[in-house]
N, C-alpha and C positions, 0 to 999 in steps of 0.2 A: 504492499499500500503506500508507504514511504517515498517507494523507486518512483512509484506511477505518478504522484504529488511530483516531485524534485523532479521529472521529466516534464510533465504539464510543467512550469515554469520554468523552465527554461526554454521550450519552443513558446510561450510568448514573448520573455524575453527576446528571443534570438527573431523574429517576426515585428513585433512594435520595432526593432533597430532597421530589422529592413523596411520597414513599411514610413520610418523616419523619415529615413533618407530619399526613398523618394523624393517628398518632398523640401529636403530642404534644398537652401543658398549654393547653387553651385560658384558664384564669384560676386563679394558684397567690396562697398567701397570705405574707407577710413581716413584717405587726406582725399584733400578736391581742391580742383581746381576753382579759380576763383575770377579770373578774367575771363571774357567775353570771347569764346573761340568764332572766327570767320565762317560765314555759310558753307563759302566755296573750300574749306577742311573739313565739312562736316562730310565724311562721306556716307555716312548708318547710325543711328539712332536709337540706343536704347533700356526699360526701366530696368535697375536690378529687380532683384526676388524681393516679398514684398517679405520675407520673415527677417531680412538686412535692414540693421537695428538702425539705420539711414538711408532714407529715400533717395534715390541718387537716379543719373541717366551717366549712360558711358558710350558718347563720341567712338565708336571704333573701338572700343576698351581698353583703348590709351589716357584719358581723360577720365576722370570724376566729377559730374557737377551733378551739386543738389536740385533736386526738383522743385523750390522753391524760386528758383531764376527764373523771369517770363522771358527772356531770347530762348532758354532751353526749351518751356514748355512750348511756345511757341514754334520750335523747330524738328519736337517732335510730333507732334497733334499734324503739326502738314506730315510730317510725310510718311506715318499713318494709315493718309489717307490714298 
């Protein structure tokens, strides 16, 4: 009986780690570029994962720009259309 409970607990723990990793962020920003990037230099722009501590945009994943920067929001919306 004790072995069955131990096996069940280990199985639940393993499955929770597997499914938790599926929704975890692969890239978050911790340092931010605080200057405006010229439109011509932005090839692509993406949002960071919703579980990151600070929401950000990542133009071509070279820089991190906070999502409260108006120019970055406009550029993200424009390219999402």
